[in-house]
NUPA-689841 format. One line per 5 residues: number of its first residue (from 1); their letters; for each residue x, z, y of N, C-alpha, C. Coordinates in steps of 0.02 Angstrom, whole numbers, always signed. Layout:
REM residues N
NUM	A	X Z Y X Z Y X Z Y; ...
REM end
This chain:
REM residues 314
1	LAAAL	-1962 +6165 +2384 -1952 +6179 +2453 -1902 +6215 +2476; -1889 +6268 +2444 -1857 +6312 +2448 -1775 +6282 +2451; -1770 +6239 +2407 -1704 +6214 +2392 -1700 +6154 +2450; -1740 +6134 +2463 -1735 +6071 +2522 -1726 +6107 +2597; -1751 +6161 +2601 -1742 +6199 +2666 -1680 +6215 +2665
6	RTIAD	-1643 +6252 +2613 -1567 +6263 +2609 -1522 +6209 +2619; -1541 +6163 +2598 -1508 +6092 +2622 -1514 +6065 +2692; -1577 +6070 +2722 -1582 +6051 +2795 -1537 +6095 +2830; -1528 +6164 +2817 -1495 +6213 +2850 -1418 +6202 +2853; -1398 +6162 +2804 -1331 +6173 +2770 -1302 +6113 +2829
11	PKARV	-1251 +6134 +2860 -1219 +6069 +2896 -1167 +6036 +2852; -1150 +6053 +2793 -1101 +6027 +2740 -1136 +5972 +2691; -1212 +5976 +2704 -1254 +5929 +2650 -1247 +5866 +2693; -1268 +5811 +2651 -1262 +5748 +2676 -1316 +5732 +2728; -1304 +5699 +2785 -1354 +5686 +2846 -1418 +5644 +2808
16	STRLE	-1412 +5597 +2764 -1465 +5550 +2754 -1506 +5597 +2700; -1466 +5660 +2659 -1526 +5701 +2625 -1561 +5733 +2672; -1529 +5764 +2705 -1561 +5825 +2777 -1621 +5774 +2824; -1600 +5709 +2818 -1657 +5677 +2865 -1714 +5665 +2831; -1706 +5645 +2763 -1750 +5627 +2715 -1800 +5704 +2702
21	YLGIC	-1767 +5760 +2696 -1814 +5813 +2692 -1841 +5818 +2741; -1827 +5817 +2805 -1849 +5828 +2864 -1925 +5794 +2870; -1910 +5719 +2860 -1968 +5694 +2862 -2032 +5707 +2815; -2003 +5733 +2746 -2053 +5773 +2689 -2087 +5834 +2743; -2054 +5853 +2781 -2072 +5934 +2790 -2122 +5919 +2836
26	GEVRA	-2116 +5851 +2889 -2162 +5829 +2923 -2239 +5803 +2885; -2226 +5793 +2820 -2284 +5770 +2792 -2323 +5819 +2745; -2282 +5885 +2723 -2311 +5927 +2682 -2337 +5986 +2727; -2311 +5994 +2789 -2325 +6041 +2836 -2336 +6115 +2802; -2268 +6142 +2778 -2255 +6200 +2751 -2241 +6247 +2805
31	AAAVP	-2261 +6303 +2819 -2271 +6344 +2860 -2188 +6376 +2856; -2166 +6387 +2789 -2089 +6406 +2791 -2045 +6363 +2830; -2057 +6290 +2831 -2008 +6247 +2863 -1992 +6257 +2945; -2036 +6282 +2974 -2044 +6286 +3050 -1984 +6327 +3062; -1968 +6381 +3044 -1906 +6419 +3072 -1841 +6368 +3057
36	VMLGL	-1838 +6346 +2996 -1780 +6318 +2989 -1767 +6263 +3028; -1820 +6213 +3033 -1821 +6156 +3095 -1796 +6197 +3151; -1830 +6237 +3176 -1824 +6272 +3249 -1744 +6273 +3252; -1724 +6310 +3192 -1631 +6343 +3187 -1598 +6281 +3211; -1613 +6221 +3189 -1579 +6145 +3206 -1573 +6150 +3284
41	LDAAP	-1619 +6173 +3306 -1615 +6149 +3391 -1535 +6195 +3422; -1546 +6262 +3397 -1482 +6302 +3412 -1414 +6285 +3379; -1430 +6244 +3318 -1368 +6222 +3282 -1337 +6166 +3313; -1378 +6136 +3347 -1344 +6064 +3368 -1312 +6015 +3319; -1351 +5998 +3288 -1318 +5963 +3223 -1311 +5894 +3250
46	GDTLT	-1322 +5873 +3305 -1319 +5788 +3331 -1374 +5769 +3343; -1380 +5716 +3381 -1462 +5685 +3398 -1490 +5660 +3355; -1462 +5634 +3295 -1500 +5614 +3224 -1551 +5651 +3200; -1514 +5723 +3187 -1552 +5770 +3153 -1599 +5801 +3192; -1574 +5818 +3268 -1620 +5858 +3320 -1675 +5830 +3326
51	KAALG	-1665 +5752 +3333 -1726 +5715 +3337 -1783 +5723 +3284; -1739 +5725 +3226 -1784 +5705 +3171 -1832 +5783 +3156; -1789 +5828 +3174 -1817 +5894 +3174 -1891 +5915 +3219; -1870 +5870 +3293 -1935 +5878 +3329 -1982 +5840 +3319; -1962 +5772 +3283 -2030 +5735 +3257 -2052 +5767 +3197
56	ALEHY	-2029 +5790 +3164 -2067 +5837 +3099 -2117 +5893 +3125; -2074 +5945 +3182 -2118 +5988 +3199 -2176 +5965 +3246; -2186 +5911 +3268 -2237 +5886 +3299 -2304 +5905 +3255; -2305 +5893 +3197 -2351 +5894 +3141 -2379 +5979 +3134; -2343 +6017 +3152 -2370 +6076 +3151 -2392 +6111 +3210
61	EAPEI	-2443 +6165 +3210 -2477 +6207 +3246 -2452 +6267 +3265; -2402 +6288 +3254 -2382 +6352 +3257 -2370 +6362 +3359; -2383 +6412 +3381 -2390 +6417 +3441 -2293 +6428 +3473; -2259 +6466 +3423 -2194 +6467 +3448 -2153 +6403 +3445; -2168 +6341 +3426 -2132 +6297 +3429 -2129 +6268 +3507
66	GARVV	-2195 +6264 +3535 -2176 +6251 +3616 -2117 +6289 +3648; -2125 +6354 +3633 -2089 +6400 +3674 -2014 +6390 +3654; -1998 +6382 +3575 -1925 +6375 +3560 -1898 +6303 +3589; -1942 +6261 +3595 -1922 +6200 +3634 -1903 +6196 +3683; -1946 +6225 +3729 -1943 +6233 +3805 -1875 +6274 +3820
71	AAYNH	-1870 +6333 +3772 -1801 +6366 +3791 -1745 +6330 +3771; -1746 +6278 +3725 -1686 +6238 +3694 -1690 +6179 +3744; -1732 +6163 +3789 -1744 +6089 +3815 -1659 +6065 +3870; -1652 +6110 +3903 -1587 +6115 +3947 -1536 +6094 +3907; -1525 +6109 +3846 -1462 +6108 +3796 -1465 +6049 +3764
76	LSPNA	-1520 +6009 +3763 -1527 +5956 +3729 -1491 +5896 +3758; -1460 +5848 +3731 -1436 +5787 +3744 -1500 +5746 +3800; -1491 +5682 +3828 -1534 +5647 +3854 -1585 +5631 +3794; -1569 +5605 +3726 -1599 +5567 +3695 -1633 +5622 +3659; -1601 +5681 +3640 -1642 +5725 +3591 -1688 +5755 +3645
81	QLAAE	-1688 +5755 +3720 -1746 +5772 +3762 -1807 +5726 +3772; -1796 +5663 +3742 -1855 +5626 +3739 -1893 +5639 +3685; -1861 +5660 +3631 -1891 +5683 +3582 -1928 +5756 +3581; -1896 +5782 +3618 -1929 +5863 +3647 -2003 +5841 +3708; -1991 +5797 +3730 -2039 +5780 +3788 -2095 +5750 +3739
86	TLLAS	-2099 +5709 +3700 -2146 +5690 +3657 -2177 +5732 +3636; -2149 +5787 +3590 -2172 +5852 +3559 -2219 +5877 +3607; -2176 +5911 +3672 -2211 +5943 +3704 -2274 +5934 +3742; -2263 +5864 +3758 -2332 +5829 +3793 -2392 +5822 +3741; -2369 +5820 +3675 -2426 +5796 +3631 -2474 +5865 +3630
91	RAGWA	-2463 +5934 +3632 -2513 +5981 +3644 -2519 +6014 +3697; -2580 +6016 +3724 -2595 +6053 +3791 -2555 +6127 +3795; -2563 +6174 +3734 -2526 +6226 +3753 -2460 +6230 +3748; -2423 +6179 +3721 -2349 +6169 +3729 -2332 +6132 +3791; -2376 +6100 +3810 -2370 +6053 +3877 -2373 +6108 +3945
96	QAWLQ	-2427 +6165 +3935 -2439 +6213 +3985 -2364 +6271 +3987; -2342 +6279 +3932 -2276 +6315 +3927 -2229 +6272 +3969; -2217 +6214 +3963 -2167 +6187 +3972 -2168 +6166 +4053; -2222 +6156 +4075 -2238 +6150 +4154 -2230 +6200 +4178; -2246 +6270 +4156 -2244 +6316 +4179 -2162 +6354 +4193
101	AMSEG	-2113 +6322 +4134 -2050 +6334 +4145 -2022 +6294 +4210; -2067 +6229 +4219 -2035 +6186 +4288 -2056 +6223 +4353; -2113 +6248 +4339 -2156 +6286 +4402 -2088 +6331 +4428; -2058 +6379 +4368 -2031 +6433 +4377 -1954 +6400 +4400; -1938 +6338 +4412 -1875 +6305 +4425 -1833 +6311 +4352
106	KIDPH	-1841 +6340 +4296 -1802 +6335 +4235 -1791 +6274 +4214; -1833 +6217 +4235 -1820 +6135 +4198 -1824 +6091 +4258; -1781 +6060 +4274 -1791 +5997 +4347 -1853 +5959 +4311; -1905 +5968 +4333 -1981 +5914 +4335 -1954 +5836 +4349; -1912 +5826 +4394 -1888 +5756 +4398 -1853 +5723 +4358
111	QVSPN	-1816 +5756 +4296 -1791 +5721 +4247 -1842 +5705 +4183; -1904 +5724 +4201 -1945 +5711 +4154 -1973 +5645 +4149; -1986 +5593 +4104 -2009 +5526 +4072 -2066 +5518 +4128; -2081 +5469 +4149 -2151 +5450 +4169 -2200 +5437 +4103; -2177 +5417 +4062 -2217 +5406 +4009 -2245 +5475 +3978
116	AIRTV	-2194 +5527 +3970 -2231 +5607 +3949 -2269 +5635 +4013; -2266 +5613 +4072 -2312 +5639 +4121 -2382 +5615 +4118; -2382 +5550 +4088 -2440 +5522 +4092 -2470 +5536 +4019; -2435 +5564 +3956 -2471 +5610 +3895 -2500 +5664 +3930; -2456 +5710 +3970 -2471 +5769 +3983 -2541 +5776 +4025
121	RSHAE	-2544 +5718 +4061 -2613 +5714 +4101 -2672 +5687 +4071; -2657 +5663 +4002 -2711 +5634 +3957 -2751 +5702 +3934; -2731 +5756 +3937 -2757 +5811 +3920 -2822 +5850 +3971; -2866 +5862 +3933 -2919 +5877 +3988 -2915 +5946 +4019; -2875 +5998 +4005 -2883 +6070 +4029 -2860 +6062 +4106
126	PGLQE	-2916 +6070 +4153 -2900 +6081 +4225 -2824 +6112 +4249; -2820 +6165 +4208 -2757 +6217 +4227 -2700 +6167 +4223; -2694 +6133 +4175 -2645 +6070 +4162 -2631 +6031 +4207; -2702 +6009 +4212 -2698 +5940 +4277 -2666 +5979 +4341; -2691 +6036 +4369 -2664 +6066 +4417 -2588 +6068 +4432
131	LADRL	-2553 +6094 +4376 -2490 +6112 +4368 -2455 +6042 +4377; -2480 +5991 +4340 -2442 +5929 +4347 -2444 +5887 +4425; -2519 +5900 +4458 -2512 +5879 +4531 -2468 +5920 +4576; -2456 +5978 +4565 -2406 +6027 +4593 -2336 +5988 +4587; -2316 +5984 +4525 -2256 +5966 +4505 -2240 +5895 +4531
136	WGRPG	-2287 +5843 +4505 -2284 +5777 +4522 -2303 +5743 +4577; -2362 +5771 +4607 -2410 +5740 +4667 -2468 +5720 +4610; -2509 +5702 +4641 -2587 +5660 +4618 -2559 +5586 +4599; -2586 +5570 +4534 -2569 +5501 +4511 -2599 +5458 +4564; -2580 +5399 +4551 -2596 +5355 +4589 -2555 +5283 +4570
141	RPTTA	-2585 +5224 +4551 -2551 +5169 +4526 -2546 +5119 +4593; -2484 +5106 +4620 -2479 +5051 +4669 -2529 +4988 +4680; -2541 +4963 +4716 -2592 +4905 +4719 -2547 +4840 +4710; -2580 +4783 +4714 -2545 +4734 +4685 -2511 +4698 +4748; -2537 +4726 +4807 -2499 +4691 +4855 -2448 +4733 +4873
146	EMERQ	-2437 +4807 +4863 -2370 +4851 +4874 -2331 +4840 +4818; -2342 +4804 +4765 -2322 +4773 +4710 -2277 +4716 +4726; -2306 +4676 +4755 -2273 +4595 +4790 -2239 +4624 +4843; -2244 +4670 +4867 -2190 +4695 +4947 -2129 +4727 +4900; -2147 +4757 +4850 -2084 +4796 +4814 -2034 +4742 +4781
151	IQRLT	-2067 +4680 +4760 -2034 +4613 +4732 -1996 +4578 +4777; -2021 +4580 +4824 -1997 +4547 +4896 -1943 +4569 +4918; -1943 +4643 +4912 -1887 +4663 +4943 -1836 +4671 +4909; -1850 +4681 +4840 -1788 +4692 +4793 -1756 +4619 +4779; -1803 +4556 +4785 -1774 +4502 +4789 -1717 +4495 +4843
156	AVVRG	-1740 +4519 +4906 -1678 +4509 +4962 -1622 +4553 +4941; -1642 +4605 +4915 -1594 +4662 +4892 -1524 +4618 +4853; -1565 +4584 +4802 -1528 +4556 +4738 -1484 +4507 +4767; -1523 +4469 +4809 -1481 +4407 +4836 -1446 +4435 +4897; -1447 +4471 +4920 -1414 +4488 +4989 -1342 +4525 +4979
161	GLGDP	-1319 +4530 +4919 -1236 +4581 +4913 -1236 +4552 +4832; -1167 +4575 +4832 -1123 +4575 +4778 -1146 +4637 +4714; -1141 +4616 +4651 -1172 +4661 +4616 -1099 +4665 +4553; -1098 +4711 +4520 -1038 +4727 +4478 -1079 +4746 +4405; -1080 +4689 +4372 -1107 +4685 +4298 -1074 +4749 +4254
166	YDGRA	-1025 +4768 +4275 -993 +4827 +4229 -1025 +4886 +4255; -1045 +4904 +4321 -1070 +4958 +4326 -1146 +4961 +4321; -1171 +4895 +4317 -1251 +4886 +4299 -1246 +4894 +4215; -1203 +4882 +4178 -1209 +4905 +4118 -1211 +4968 +4104; -1176 +5020 +4151 -1176 +5079 +4140 -1250 +5099 +4141
171	LFQAT	-1297 +5078 +4211 -1345 +5087 +4213 -1390 +5064 +4172; -1383 +5010 +4145 -1440 +4998 +4099 -1423 +5042 +4028; -1379 +5075 +4012 -1375 +5111 +3957 -1397 +5168 +3979; -1396 +5195 +4029 -1431 +5264 +4045 -1506 +5265 +4053; -1537 +5201 +4064 -1605 +5191 +4069 -1635 +5157 +4024
176	CAVCH	-1627 +5094 +4038 -1657 +5036 +3999 -1656 +5036 +3918; -1583 +5050 +3905 -1563 +5068 +3837 -1601 +5099 +3798; -1642 +5161 +3824 -1678 +5197 +3787 -1726 +5148 +3735; -1758 +5106 +3768 -1804 +5057 +3738 -1781 +4994 +3712; -1731 +4970 +3764 -1723 +4887 +3740 -1649 +4864 +3731
181	TLFGQ	-1643 +4832 +3688 -1556 +4798 +3663 -1574 +4750 +3706; -1494 +4752 +3719 -1458 +4690 +3764 -1408 +4687 +3714; -1368 +4624 +3695 -1323 +4615 +3668 -1286 +4662 +3618; -1364 +4656 +3583 -1337 +4718 +3509 -1338 +4792 +3521; -1365 +4796 +3586 -1352 +4889 +3586 -1401 +4900 +3623
186	GGRVG	-1439 +4952 +3607 -1480 +4990 +3637 -1545 +5013 +3578; -1619 +5018 +3613 -1659 +5057 +3586 -1708 +5009 +3541; -1737 +5018 +3505 -1797 +4967 +3485 -1860 +4990 +3492; -1879 +5018 +3549 -1935 +5037 +3560 -1962 +4980 +3602; -1951 +4929 +3653 -1986 +4870 +3674 -1942 +4825 +3650
191	PDLTT	-1957 +4760 +3672 -1911 +4698 +3649 -1856 +4686 +3680; -1821 +4663 +3625 -1748 +4646 +3625 -1736 +4582 +3680; -1711 +4605 +3729 -1698 +4563 +3783 -1635 +4510 +3788; -1603 +4512 +3735 -1555 +4460 +3734 -1572 +4380 +3743; -1620 +4377 +3707 -1645 +4308 +3705 -1713 +4301 +3760
196	YQRDD	-1718 +4351 +3815 -1763 +4347 +3852 -1752 +4302 +3923; -1789 +4279 +3960 -1782 +4236 +4011 -1738 +4283 +4082; -1686 +4289 +4070 -1663 +4340 +4105 -1621 +4304 +4172; -1607 +4234 +4166 -1590 +4214 +4232 -1652 +4202 +4276; -1706 +4196 +4261 -1770 +4201 +4317 -1780 +4263 +4351
201	LATLL	-1751 +4270 +4416 -1769 +4349 +4442 -1834 +4348 +4457; -1862 +4312 +4471 -1944 +4320 +4492 -1983 +4348 +4421; -1962 +4319 +4369 -1993 +4350 +4309 -1975 +4413 +4305; -1898 +4430 +4289 -1883 +4490 +4291 -1898 +4544 +4328; -1917 +4535 +4393 -1944 +4589 +4436 -2006 +4594 +4431
206	LNIVN	-2050 +4539 +4406 -2111 +4559 +4397 -2129 +4612 +4338; -2096 +4590 +4280 -2101 +4637 +4213 -2079 +4698 +4220; -2023 +4708 +4281 -1996 +4780 +4308 -2053 +4819 +4338; -2065 +4775 +4403 -2114 +4811 +4449 -2168 +4829 +4421; -2208 +4775 +4384 -2279 +4778 +4360 -2265 +4772 +4283
211	PSAEI	-2238 +4827 +4248 -2244 +4808 +4182 -2309 +4795 +4136; -2351 +4812 +4171 -2425 +4794 +4143 -2449 +4728 +4162; -2423 +4686 +4193 -2441 +4633 +4209 -2445 +4585 +4141; -2391 +4589 +4122 -2399 +4546 +4046 -2367 +4579 +3994; -2400 +4590 +3952 -2373 +4638 +3894 -2372 +4605 +3836
216	REGYE	-2311 +4599 +3813 -2295 +4546 +3746 -2344 +4579 +3690; -2372 +4522 +3650 -2407 +4529 +3581 -2354 +4585 +3547; -2399 +4629 +3517 -2332 +4666 +3473 -2313 +4736 +3519; -2321 +4748 +3572 -2307 +4783 +3611 -2352 +4824 +3638; -2414 +4804 +3634 -2467 +4844 +3663 -2468 +4912 +3662
221	NYLIE	-2479 +4972 +3708 -2485 +5038 +3701 -2541 +5063 +3682; -2547 +5098 +3638 -2607 +5129 +3601 -2598 +5195 +3612; -2661 +5229 +3639 -2662 +5275 +3633 -2705 +5329 +3575; -2676 +5382 +3551 -2725 +5411 +3489 -2729 +5483 +3506; -2782 +5508 +3489 -2815 +5580 +3495 -2811 +5602 +3407
226	TKDDR	-2784 +5668 +3400 -2780 +5685 +3319 -2845 +5728 +3317; -2869 +5733 +3270 -2915 +5795 +3256 -2893 +5856 +3260; -2814 +5873 +3258 -2779 +5936 +3277 -2764 +5945 +3334; -2794 +5902 +3390 -2788 +5896 +3471 -2731 +5875 +3486; -2686 +5816 +3460 -2622 +5792 +3482 -2643 +5745 +3525
231	SLNGF	-2615 +5725 +3572 -2622 +5669 +3607 -2546 +5625 +3603; -2548 +5571 +3593 -2482 +5516 +3565 -2498 +5459 +3596; -2442 +5439 +3616 -2451 +5357 +3640 -2385 +5313 +3611; -2403 +5255 +3605 -2348 +5204 +3589 -2367 +5145 +3565; -2316 +5105 +3540 -2342 +5049 +3496 -2357 +5054 +3425
236	LVEQN	-2409 +5003 +3393 -2412 +5013 +3325 -2364 +4974 +3297; -2320 +4993 +3245 -2287 +4975 +3202 -2307 +4930 +3145; -2350 +4980 +3109 -2382 +4977 +3056 -2442 +5012 +3062; -2511 +4968 +3021 -2580 +4993 +2999 -2603 +4968 +2956; -2635 +5012 +2902 -2690 +4996 +2853 -2735 +5036 +2843
241	QQVVV	-2776 +5038 +2798 -2834 +5070 +2799 -2811 +5148 +2777; -2753 +5158 +2760 -2742 +5229 +2754 -2711 +5268 +2808; -2666 +5228 +2830 -2615 +5267 +2893 -2603 +5203 +2946; -2583 +5256 +3009 -2558 +5209 +3066 -2491 +5236 +3088; -2441 +5187 +3089 -2374 +5204 +3106 -2371 +5193 +3190
246	LRGLD	-2349 +5240 +3230 -2347 +5230 +3294 -2263 +5246 +3313; -2240 +5219 +3366 -2174 +5216 +3397 -2185 +5229 +3477; -2160 +5303 +3492 -2147 +5323 +3551 -2095 +5282 +3599; -2085 +5316 +3667 -2005 +5294 +3687 -1957 +5342 +3663; -1966 +5385 +3624 -1907 +5414 +3593 -1893 +5378 +3535
251	GQNVT	-1909 +5315 +3521 -1885 +5275 +3465 -1902 +5306 +3401; -1946 +5351 +3387 -1948 +5382 +3325 -2028 +5367 +3306; -2035 +5354 +3226 -2108 +5328 +3208 -2137 +5390 +3184; -2200 +5386 +3207 -2258 +5446 +3174 -2300 +5408 +3136; -2297 +5447 +3081 -2351 +5408 +3037 -2411 +5468 +3034
256	LERKD	-2478 +5434 +3045 -2539 +5466 +3030 -2583 +5447 +2991; -2623 +5485 +2960 -2670 +5473 +2894 -2723 +5455 +2951; -2760 +5392 +2941 -2828 +5381 +2960 -2876 +5436 +2974; -2892 +5473 +2925 -2931 +5530 +2909 -2919 +5593 +2973; -2845 +5581 +2990 -2838 +5648 +3041 -2842 +5609 +3110
261	IAQLA	-2857 +5555 +3121 -2869 +5531 +3192 -2928 +5523 +3224; -2945 +5569 +3268 -3013 +5565 +3321 -3028 +5495 +3359; -2978 +5481 +3390 -2971 +5405 +3432 -2920 +5368 +3419; -2941 +5307 +3428 -2873 +5258 +3425 -2903 +5208 +3477; -2863 +5187 +3524 -2877 +5123 +3583 -2822 +5113 +3616
266	ASPLS	-2834 +5031 +3630 -2785 +5018 +3654 -2779 +5019 +3727; -2717 +5031 +3763 -2721 +5032 +3830 -2708 +4986 +3874; -2726 +4980 +3942 -2729 +4914 +3969 -2651 +4923 +4003; -2624 +4999 +4008 -2553 +5005 +4058 -2503 +5007 +3987; -2441 +4964 +4014 -2390 +4965 +3977 -2347 +5018 +3946
271	LMPEG	-2318 +5024 +3893 -2284 +5080 +3877 -2220 +5096 +3917; -2199 +5048 +3949 -2148 +5047 +4012 -2190 +5063 +4067; -2149 +5138 +4095 -2189 +5160 +4159 -2159 +5116 +4213; -2208 +5118 +4284 -2183 +5099 +4350 -2132 +5126 +4386; -2104 +5101 +4432 -2061 +5146 +4463 -1985 +5135 +4442
276	LLSAF	-1969 +5119 +4396 -1911 +5129 +4362 -1841 +5111 +4409; -1864 +5066 +4451 -1800 +5049 +4503 -1804 +5095 +4574; -1845 +5120 +4573 -1865 +5193 +4645 -1816 +5229 +4648; -1784 +5251 +4582 -1721 +5296 +4585 -1655 +5262 +4615; -1647 +5200 +4605 -1590 +5178 +4629 -1568 +5142 +4688
281	NDQQV	-1513 +5149 +4720 -1500 +5125 +4788 -1502 +5056 +4788; -1481 +5015 +4826 -1472 +4940 +4838 -1414 +4910 +4784; -1358 +4948 +4809 -1296 +4924 +4762 -1323 +4932 +4700; -1338 +4985 +4667 -1359 +4992 +4596 -1416 +4933 +4574; -1456 +4932 +4618 -1502 +4858 +4600 -1471 +4799 +4597
286	RDLFA	-1424 +4786 +4634 -1370 +4732 +4621 -1340 +4741 +4571; -1309 +4796 +4554 -1256 +4801 +4492 -1319 +4782 +4433; -1364 +4817 +4429 -1405 +4828 +4363 -1421 +4746 +4340; -1439 +4713 +4402 -1461 +4641 +4403 -1393 +4586 +4391; -1334 +4625 +4411 -1286 +4575 +4370 -1273 +4585 +4308
291	YLRST	-1293 +4626 +4281 -1284 +4645 +4211 -1334 +4619 +4168; -1411 +4630 +4188 -1456 +4587 +4155 -1454 +4526 +4145; -1418 +4479 +4210 -1415 +4421 +4204 -1350 +4388 +4187; -1329 +4444 +4160 -1270 +4404 +4118 -1283 +4373 +4041; -1239 +4310 +4047 -1250 +4267 +3990 -1203 +4287 +3928
296	QPLVG	-1158 +4338 +3938 -1127 +4356 +3863 -1114 +4421 +3869; -1101 +4463 +3810 -1086 +4529 +3827 -1022 +4552 +3867; -1004 +4587 +3899 -944 +4611 +3938 -887 +4649 +3898; -829 +4626 +3914 -772 +4644 +3876 -733 +4681 +3922; -696 +4734 +3902 -645 +4768 +3932 -654 +4809 +3997
301	EPPHP	-622 +4817 +4043 -650 +4858 +4105 -660 +4805 +4160; -693 +4821 +4204 -716 +4785 +4260 -659 +4740 +4297; -668 +4676 +4295 -622 +4640 +4346 -628 +4642 +4414; -587 +4623 +4455 -592 +4632 +4540 -569 +4573 +4547; -595 +4533 +4605 -645 +4568 +4644 -716 +4573 +4611
306	RLSAA	-765 +4615 +4644 -828 +4615 +4614 -860 +4554 +4606; -901 +4542 +4555 -934 +4495 +4536 -1017 +4493 +4582; -1042 +4427 +4579 -1103 +4430 +4636 -1156 +4440 +4575; -1214 +4457 +4597 -1280 +4465 +4558 -1300 +4405 +4518; -1272 +4342 +4536 -1292 +4282 +4499 -1231 +4266 +4454
311	GPGH	-1182 +4313 +4434 -1138 +4299 +4395 -1072 +4264 +4426; -1021 +4240 +4375 -964 +4226 +4404 -972 +4156 +4443; -932 +4136 +4489 -944 +4079 +4514 -1011 +4066 +4566; -1051 +4116 +4570 -1103 +4108 +4631 -1089 +4147 +4680
REM end
């Protein structure tokens, strides 16, 4: 163990070996590993190692973990922040410290992913619920009628102007690519969109505005409560009589022994949150859909004049 921890902390050691040892630390839960893994947050060894350390730390209950991750949160890359959100939202005490930092203006609550907010709200502590309501308002799903109005408005937006797929690609990479792959680039949390029916605007809008309307088989969202008071959600990568492997929005797999699981239940809500387009202006919506409906990967710099949302020649 001592040799493994020295390797984890050694910036000259092979990354693959450090990752392997971090994974083992998540399984053996050795108290001596906690300060070493927390030290990686300050050392900034890159996204891959930082995310692996955060994933391993989820298995520990040490109260200082939440405080250290909250303190490092603003200095993490967007990808590493997703892993930090998964960790902080998983335990009520850590979530409390995280939300308290937001209420004090130390962390921007608007940059937190909707899925992490959903996990925070799954904890039963009244004080945590009240703090979440103050930061993000009371939860409430839009009705089917409201979603239909959104789809109609967005349809008019996409068809009512020109969209630049090159600008859309940047928007896709900053938002959708965290979970989805398109033309070989992106995350592997959700379905690969390359072979998806992307030329059908109505279907695209329905699945973005109301992602829970039709959930693909194999991508159902599962909620897990563990016996050590963690709340986790994601889709099942693998399961057998001994273990369950869950993948969350941060793209990392969490392996749980069945004996440690208090509750496992499928959720009617998609892992993909609603309201993803609410932060986009009309031009950004047109740009994103111009890229989503592209028939082949984009090459080089954007040509001029701008391309329409329907693609070249339309």
